N, C-alpha and C positions, 0 to 999 in steps of 0.2 A: 586740214587736210585738204592738200591741194590736188585738181584735177587730173595732174600727171600719177598721184598715189594712186587717187580711187583706180585709174585705169590700170597699173600694175596689178593693183589687188587682185582686180578681177580676172587680169589674163593668168594668176597664177595660182588660183583658189581653188582648182582643181589639181594641185599640183603638192608634192611631197614638200616638206619644208626638214631640211634635218638639223638648219640653223636651230637657235635656241628662240623663237619669237614670242618669248613669255612679254606677260602683261607689261613689266618694266620696261621695255624696251620702246623707246621712242621713235615714231615714223618719220622719215623725211626723203624730199626726193634725191638731194646731191648733200653730201657733208665733205667740206674741205678741211684737210689736216694742214696747220701749218698757219702762222701771225706776223710772215714780213709782207711787203709787198705786193706779191706776187699772189702770196693768200691771200690778203684784204682785197685785192682786184679781183680777183677770181670770184670769191663770195659772192662780192658786190653785183657782178656782172650775172651769173646766176640768178641773183635772187630778182633783179631787175626784168630777166627772160619771164618770169614766172616761175620760178622751180621752188619749193619748200626747198630752204638751204639752212644747214648751220654749220658752222664755222667753228673748230677747235682747235686751242693753241693754251699753252700757257700765258697769262697775262692780259687776257683779252678785256678783261674786267676793268681793266684800265686805260682811256686812251691816251695816246702820243704827244705828249708836250707839242705845243706850237713852239719851234725856235723862232729866238727874238734876241735882237743885241747886234752888237759889233761885231761877235765871236761866233764862226757857222762849225756846226757839225762836223767830226771827223770821217762821216760814211756819206761820202758824196759821189752822185752817179753823175752820167753823163745819157741822159732823155734823147734818143733819138724822134725822128718824125715819127715812129710807128709808134713807138709808145706815147708820143701827145697825142698819135688818133685817137687809141684806145683810152685813156685818161679823158679825151673830150667825149667819147661815146659812151661811157660810163658818166659824165656830165658832171667831170670833176676838175678840168683843166682851168676853166674860170672863176672857179671859186679857190686856188693855189694865190698863195702871196708873191706875185710875178717880181717884185722887188726882191725877191733872195733866191731869184734864178737869174742866168745868165746867157744870154744866144751866143753860139760860135757860130762866126762866119766865115773862118777864115780855120785851116789846119795845116802843120808845118811839120814836117817828119825828117829827121836828120839821120844821116848814116854817125858810122865812127872814122872814119877817116878825116876828118874836118876838110875837107875839099868843099867849095862853094857850090859845084854842082852833086854833090852827093845828098838831094834834098826832094821830095814831094812836098810841093802843093797843092790842097784842095782847097777851092772857096766857094763858096753860097751862088755868086754871080757867075763863076763857070758852070757850076752844077745847077742852074734856072731854080734855084728855092730861097726861100726865105734865110734860110738859117739853115746849120748842117748838123746841130742839135742844139741842147740847151745843159747846161750844168746846174745843179740842186741838190739840195739837205734830202737824204731818204727820210728825216722823220718831218718833214714839211708835206712829203707826198703822202705817208701815214696817219699825219695827222689831221688831212684833208678825205684820205679816204676812213677812217674812224667815227666824222664828222657824217659824213654823206651813210654808212650803214646804222645808226642812230636811226634817220629819216625813212627806211626800208623795212616794210613790214613784215614781208616773207624772209626776213634775213633774222638767224637767232646768233648771236656768239657768245660760245662758251671756253672759259677759262678753265681749260680741263687737257689732259694727253692721252690720247688714246694707248691700253695696254697688249690688247692683241687685236686682231683681224679674223674675219670666218668670213668665206664666201661660200653661195653657191646658185644658182636660176635666177634666184628671187634676189640678190642683192646682196649686200654685207652687211654684218654686224659687226661693230665694234665696241669693246668694253672699254669702258674708261676708268680713269684711278679714281677716283672721287665720287663719282655722280652716276645715274644707273646708263645702261647701254642704249648704244643706238642704233638703228635701222635705218639704210640707205640704199638705193636701188643703185646710185654710182657713189664713189670716194675718188678726193681727186687728192693727191698727195703731193703736198708742197709744202714738205715740212724737210726741206733742206739738202744738202751734201750729204751727210750719212743716213737719209730717210729711214725711219724705221719701219713706215710703212712699206715701201720697196723691198727690202728685206724681209718681210712678215710673208710678205705675198711671193717673194723667190724671182724675184728680177736681179739677177747679177747683173754689176758694174765695173766694169775696167775701171782701176785709177792707176795714174803716174804721178809720182811728183815731178817738182821743175826743179828743184833744188834751190828754190830762193823763195824769199820774203817780200813780202809788199809792206815798206814804211810809207805811211799816209800824213800828211802834215797840211795844214793851211800856214800861208803867208802874206804879209803885206807886201807889195811890190811898189818900189819908189817911178817906174817908170807904167805906161799905160798897157796894158797888155793889147789891145786893140780889137779883143773879144776875139783872141786868136787863142789857139789852142797847140801848144809846142810838145815833141815828142823827140826825144834822143834816142839812139842806140849806142852805147858808151862800148866800149874794149872791155873786154873781157865779159862778155854778155848782161850788164845791165841794161836796166830799161828807165829811162826817166821822165817820167809825163808831167807836165804843168798845166792844167786845167785852168779858163777863167771863171772869177767869181767875183761876183758884185764889188763896188765899191774898190778898185784896183787891189786884189786877191785874187790867188792863184789857190790851186789846191793841188798838191802834191800825191803823186804816186810811184814811187821811189822800189822796182823789181831787182833784188840785189839778194847776194848770198848772206845765208844765216848768218856768219861771223859778222859779213858789215854791218846785216842790218841792227844787231846787238847792237854795234857801237854807233850807230847813227840814233839809236834811239836814247843813249845816253850822251849826246853830243849839245854843249851850250850854244848861244848863239855866236860866239865870234868862231867857235870849230865850224858850225854852219858856213859860216861867211866862209872861210878858210875853204871847204870843201867846195861850194858852189864857186868859188873863182876859178878853181881848177878843171870845172867839167866843162869839156866840149870847145878847151881852148879859150876858153871865156866869156861863150855865145852867150850862155848863161842871165850872166849880168849886164851883157851887151840888149839882149831884149828884154828882161825884165826889169833889170837897174837892183838896187838893193835890196833884199828879199829880208823883213822882219817877222820871225815866228808868232803866230798866232793864233795855235792850239797845241795840246800837247801830242807828240807823235805815236802811233799808232803801228803793230807790227802784227802783219799774220800770215802763216805757209802758201805756199798756191802751189794748186794740185790740177788736173787735166782729172775730171770723172765724165763717163756717159755712160747711162744706164743701156744694157742688150735691146730689152724693146723699153716702149714708153706707153705701154698697158698691159694687166694682167688680172689675176694670172694666165696662164698663157691659154688653158681651156675655159672658155665663159667668162673673160673678162669682166671685172667689174669697178676695176681701179684706173685711174688715167694720171699718168705722172705731169706736173709742171714744174718748171722754173731749176731751181740748183737740185730738187729733188732727180730730174732727169739729166741733168748735165752742168758740168761745173768746167771754165777756159780760164784762161792766162790773160790779166789786164790789158794786157797790150793793146788791144783794138777797142777797149770800154764799151764792149757788145755784152757783156753778160745778163744783165738785169734786162735790156734788151730785147733776148733772145730768150729768157724766162717770162717775158711779157706779151710774146709772140707767141709762145704755145697757149696763153690765157686767152688772145685775140681766136688762133683757130679753133679751140673747145666752143667757146661762146658762139663764134660764126657756125661751125659743123651742129650744135644743138638749136643753135636759130631755124638752120635750113632743113631742118630732121624731117622726114614724111609724119604725116600726123600720126600713123599708129605707131610709131617706135618709141618707146621709153627712153630715157638718158642712157641706160646704162646699155642698150642694144650692140651688140659685138660691130654689126655692120658700122653705127656711127664714130663707134671707137678708133674701128681698122682707120676708119675716114680720117679722124685725127692724127692717127700715129703715121701714116701715108705721109700727110702732108707737113709733118713735122719733121721726120727722118730727113730729107733733102736739107731745109735749111741749115738744120745743126751740123748735120756730117760735113759739110763746105766749110762753116763757117772754122768749126774747129779742127780743120785739119788743114786752113789757113793759117790760124794764128798757131797752132804748136808747130806749123814750119818755119814761120817766119823768125819764133821764138829759137829753135836750134839753128836756121841758116845763119842768125846775129849774134848765136853761142858758139859759133866754130872759129878755129883759133887758124886754120891754113891760111897760105896767100889766094889762095884760089875763092873761096869762101869769103872772103874778104872784099876781094875785087867783086864777084856777082854781085852782090846783096849792094855791093853803095853804089856800084852802077845799075842796077838794077834798077835804084829809087830814081838815079837821074831819067833812066830809060823811061820808065812809067812817067816820069812828070812829063815827059816831051810829046806824050799820048794822049791826046783829046777824048779818044775814045776809050782806052784803057783807066783813065781816071773817073769818065764819066760813068764805066762797070762799076767802079770801087764803089762811089757814094751811093749808086742806086743800091747796092748791096750793103750800104752803112745803112741809106736810109728805111732798108726792109716794111716797104707800102703794105699797109694792109688794109683790104677791103672788105666792110662789114655788110654790105648790102648782099 
């Protein structure tokens, strides 16, 4: 039993316990629900802070396989410097296989008129940073987090799922599907966009469909990508991103209508070549050369989700939301995972810097976390949402505004610097 748990039990020893504190319920400082990158990073970080932590999610009894070979996985992410800093803080960044990660030195974003000046160029040189981002596989990060978890004696991982949650002033009781109940002072919900924990504690979430699907696939390109990420806003509202991977490969994220997504999913190599030849007046081939499919395409619907609160229940909160449980955004900015990992970074920082007399579920601490995350989340969701809607518009005024705006921003060093700083998302753990 950790020192935090001992202190909390002393604090609440004279208070009533409406929860079922039976002898079968095992006690932890913090329970993390969810088995994705955000959940794994959060659980590891909390244990490193000294909290007796349990992570609960199906499949945690099996480590994510280390990706190998010449084929890259379908789940590819752009990792911002804020994510790199978190992974370094967790002492796993240097353990990653960097031969399977690609640094991004430049980003080039093009409008949908085909005009030469309708573009925005962001460079690491201009920003005064080593790189703008890294592109890599989800499985590479997850495998390394899995390995680190094995050596953390304050972290237990349980392959199970929570069926109910009840809270009172002493914490939360989690009833599990296959194993005895868990009592924790604090529960971190990292259980995805349709978060059961978020629903069970009564946090409402607004959800809006973008009416698009993302089609993802990896390609071998005959030209060098020059460590550059490309993005085209296409007529009709489609958005095509080509992200650089090692060994002259790129990862495609094409946001398009569900009907077109279904067609793309069944396209063969010759059909893809014909489709790409027409993209942006041939600009795709001009930049990357001939493209050869190097993975099976996958598709998923695109939605915007925003939780009304990041902590709950409203009275005496004992749960904090992180990652997709708190927010889901359009992939056009490539910041969804980074935003979720900034949730993790801020939660770790708030708990690390807490006053000695505060337990991890102290409402003051949870409200500090929520206040710090609301602004970053709101601004990034607002920008991506309105960019998506602007480039989906069809009237001439919108067409002029969005394309002229790209060129205008490109000519302003100050605005570009602000955009880059927002994308970098600096986090200070000290």
